[in-house]
C-alpha positions in Angstrom: 123.0 140.7 70.1 123.0 143.8 67.8 119.2 143.3 67.4 118.7 143.7 71.2 120.8 146.9 71.2 118.5 148.3 68.5 115.4 147.4 70.5 116.9 148.9 73.6 117.6 152.1 71.7 114.0 152.2 70.5 112.7 151.8 74.0 115.0 154.6 75.3 114.0 156.9 72.5 110.3 156.4 73.1 110.6 156.5 76.9 112.4 159.9 76.8 110.4 161.5 74.1 107.0 160.5 75.6 108.2 161.7 79.0 109.0 165.1 77.5 105.7 165.2 75.6 103.8 164.4 78.8 105.5 167.4 80.4 104.5 169.7 77.6 100.9 168.6 78.1 101.2 169.0 81.9 102.5 172.6 81.4 99.6 173.5 79.1 96.9 175.2 81.1 94.5 175.1 78.2 94.5 171.3 77.6 91.4 169.9 76.0 89.7 166.7 77.4 91.3 164.9 74.4 94.7 166.1 75.4 94.1 165.0 79.0 93.5 161.4 77.7 96.6 161.8 75.5 98.6 162.9 78.5 97.6 159.8 80.4 98.5 157.5 77.5 101.9 159.2 76.9 102.8 159.0 80.6 102.0 155.3 80.7 103.7 154.6 77.5 106.9 156.4 78.7 106.8 154.4 81.9 106.3 151.1 80.0 109.4 151.8 77.8 111.5 152.7 80.9 110.4 149.4 82.5 112.0 147.6 79.5 115.4 149.3 79.6 115.6 151.9 82.3 117.4 152.0 85.6 115.4 151.8 88.8 115.7 155.6 89.1 114.2 156.1 85.6 111.3 153.7 86.5 110.7 155.6 89.7 110.6 158.9 87.8 108.1 157.4 85.4 105.9 156.2 88.2 106.2 159.7 89.8 105.2 161.4 86.5 102.1 159.1 86.1 101.1 160.0 89.6 101.5 163.7 88.8 99.4 163.4 85.7 96.6 161.7 87.6 96.8 164.3 90.4 96.6 167.1 87.9 93.4 165.5 86.5 91.9 165.0 90.0 92.0 161.2 89.7 93.1 160.5 93.3 93.0 156.7 93.4 95.2 156.3 90.3 97.5 159.1 91.5 97.9 157.4 94.9 98.5 154.0 93.4 101.4 155.3 91.3 102.7 157.5 94.1 102.9 154.5 96.4 104.8 152.6 93.7 107.3 155.4 93.3 107.9 155.4 97.1 108.3 151.6 97.0 111.0 151.9 94.3 112.8 154.6 96.3 112.8 152.4 99.4 113.9 149.2 97.6 116.8 151.1 96.0 117.8 153.2 99.1 117.1 156.5 97.2 117.3 159.5 99.4 117.3 163.3 98.9 115.7 164.6 95.8 114.1 161.3 94.7 112.7 160.4 98.1 111.4 163.9 98.7 109.6 163.8 95.4 108.1 160.4 96.2 106.7 162.0 99.4 105.5 165.0 97.3 103.6 162.7 95.0 101.9 161.0 98.0 101.0 164.4 99.6 99.6 165.6 96.3 97.5 162.4 95.7 96.1 162.5 99.2 95.3 166.2 98.8 93.3 165.3 95.6 91.5 162.6 97.6 90.7 165.0 100.4 92.6 163.0 102.9 94.3 166.0 104.6 95.9 164.2 107.5 97.8 161.9 105.2 98.6 164.9 102.9 100.1 166.8 105.8 102.1 163.9 107.0 103.7 163.3 103.6 104.2 167.0 103.1 106.1 167.0 106.4 108.2 164.0 105.2 109.0 165.8 101.9 110.1 169.0 103.7 112.2 167.0 106.2 113.9 165.0 103.3 114.6 168.3 101.5 117.4 168.8 104.0 119.2 165.9 102.3 119.2 167.7 98.9 122.6 169.3 98.5 121.9 171.2 95.2 120.2 174.5 96.2 118.3 174.8 92.9 116.9 171.3 93.2 115.9 171.9 96.8 114.2 175.1 95.9 112.3 173.5 93.0 111.0 170.9 95.5 110.0 173.4 98.0 108.2 175.5 95.3 106.4 172.4 94.1 105.3 171.6 97.7 103.6 175.0 97.9 101.3 174.1 95.0 99.8 171.2 97.0 
């Protein structure tokens, strides 16, 4: 079994590092087209590694990040597909508060990219309502600030 532990450690290493590298690219306002493609690949690779060893929460966060990447790149269909998957994972695992609110945020963002404003507004309202279940004030404010960017 030590071999499996090594493999699990490798998956965790790559999942975490690729997640962080994706955020670095997301935060770079001067990304090149090549970096946009790299960001997509890194987000998917991180998610893959989390699906191998992560908790349902880590997989949900990976799906959420992939959706965010696609939303930032104005690729609405892909953003929506992963946003829906993030919500499904939240529902299946009874996640509430921060996680559920961000699942709604990803759906609102994806629908905004697609120009489906009724659905965007509906999920924006869901995210705002769910923010009341976030007890940590900084986390709640982070969500509310993110919602303003949609």
